[in-house]
N, C-alpha and C positions, 0 to 999 in steps of 0.2 A: 911544831908548836901546837898545843892543844887548843880547842875552841873554848871560848868563854861560855858561861852558863846561858847567857842570852842568845848567843849564836847557836848553841846546841838546841835550845828550845825552838828557835826559828827553823832550824834544820829538821827537827822532828815534826813540826807543823807542816812544813813543805812535803816531807815524805808521806805523812798521813793524808794530806790533800791529794797527792799524786795517786795513792792507793785507792782513794775514794773516787776520783775522777776517771782514772784509766787503769783498773787493776791488771788487765792483761799486759799492758806495757810495763807497769811497775814490776810485775812478776818476772818479766823477761829481762829486766835490768839488774836483778840481783836478789839479795835477801829480802824477805818479806816479814816485817815485824808483826803483821797481823796473824800470820800463820806460825805455828809452833810444832816442834817435834813432840810426838806423843810417846811417852815411855811404855805405855801399854801396847801400842802398835809395834814398837821395837822388840819387846819381850815376846809377844805372840808370834811375830814374824821370824825371830831367831829360832824359837821352838819349832815352828812349822818347817823352817829350813832344815833343822837337824833331823826332824822326823822324815822329811823328804829324802835326805841323804841316806838315812838308815834304810828306808824303803827301797831306794835305788840299789844299795849294796846287797840287800836281801834278794832283790830281783835278779841281780847279776849272778850272785852265788848260786841261786836255784835255777838259773838260766830260764827265767820266766820273763818274757818280753813285756807282758801286760803290767806286771808288778814294777819293773824297771821304769817304764814310761810313766806309770802313775806316780812313782817316787820323784821323777824328774819334774812332773807337773806340780806336785805338792811343794817341792823345793823352790821352784820358780814363784809360786804363789806366796810362799813365806817371805822371800826376798822382796817381792812387790809390796806385800802388806807392811813389812818393816820400814819401807821407805816412804810410806804415805805420811802426809802431814794433816793435822786437823786445823780447822779454822776456829780461832778463839772467840769470834763474834757469833751472833745468832744466825740461824739459817734463814734464807729467803724463801718466802712462799712462792710457788709457781704463779706466774701471771702478775705479780706485783713487783714493780721496780723500786729499788731502794733510792730514796731521795736524801742527799746529804743534808744534815741539819743546818749547821752554820760552818761554812768553810772559810779557809784563809782568804781565798780570792774574793768570795762574796763580801767579806768584811772590808777588804781593800776597796772594792767597788762602791760599797755603801759610804765609806769615808770620803771617797773621791766625789760622789754625788752630793754629799753634805757640804763639802768645801765649795763646789760649783754653785749650789743653791745659796750659800752664804755670800758669795761674791756678787750675785745678781741684784 
């Protein structure tokens, strides 16, 4: 049974809040909506991998160990680069902590405090 629109919005808010509060835990739990696959990374990585394989084959056919090892390293770097993900948000400057603007839990706490103040 699919979720209603309201439930999906609440789920998206909770996921976003989790990523803001504890990104390391959120990343370990599964897919990260903040991060996205980069087509450029995939294309450059695949081209680098193909170039590495060709270098490796040329090194083996010429019996040149240096060229074969270099091809293997280029191939590994291509695979690594192809699997990198980019962050769709802005980059953080060193030494400055990112402060969440208005989070779901902060809104709930504010509403709770308003209700308690109204009862007194």
